[in-house]
N, C-alpha and C positions, 0 to 999 in steps of 0.2 A: 511182532512184538518188540519193541526196544528194551532196552536194560530195566528200564522202570516200570515195564509192564504196558505202557501206551500201545494202543493195536492200530493199524493202520491197514487198508484194503492193497493188496499186492495185485498186480495184472495177473491174469489168469493165462499160464501155458504151459501145461504138465501134463503128461502122460500117466493117467489114472486108470486103475484096474474096473472094468466093467463086469459084473458078474450075475449069475442067475444060481441060487442054491436050491437043493432039495429039501425035505423036511429034518433033516438030520443035520443040515449045514453044510454038506458036501458040494463043491461047484460042480454044476451042470455044463454050465459055460464060465471061461475066466480069461478075458481078453486086456490088454492095454489099449486104450484109446487117448488121443489127445483133444484137450479140452482147452478151448481160448476163448469161451463166452459163460455164461452163468448158466443159461438155460441151453437144454439140448434135448433131443429126442432121437432113441435109440431103439431098432427092433431088432431082436435075435429069435431065432427057432431054435427050439430044444426038443431032445428025443424022449424027454422024461417029464413026468408031473413036476411044475416047478412051486417053489413055498414062497421065496422071497427072491428078489431082484434090486439091483443098485448099484451105485458107484462107491468102489472102494468097500465092498462087501465082507473082506476080511479084516478089516481095520488095520491096514499097515501103515496108514498115513497118521501124523500127529493130528488130533482133531480135539475138540473141546465138547463136540456132540455126536459120539461115534454110533450112538443108537439111531439116528435118523439116516445111515448111509444106505440103508435097505429097506424096502418096504414090502408088507404081505402081498403075493400075486392072488389075483381074486379070479375066478372062473368067469367068463363072460358070456 
């Protein structure tokens, strides 16, 4: 956003945390990955039951909607 608050899209080329959290919010898996496009598919294997997974799950980055960074993991 500029000094008047006008927002523009910026090219995506950032290293962002990818994480899997347990039911207490403790990371089971946390690793930086480089993102260069909006849609990505990531597969990780963990050794404990996950509760949530997502990008920037610990909300380190400035974000207007931080609650959408991680989603509930459902057993299939």
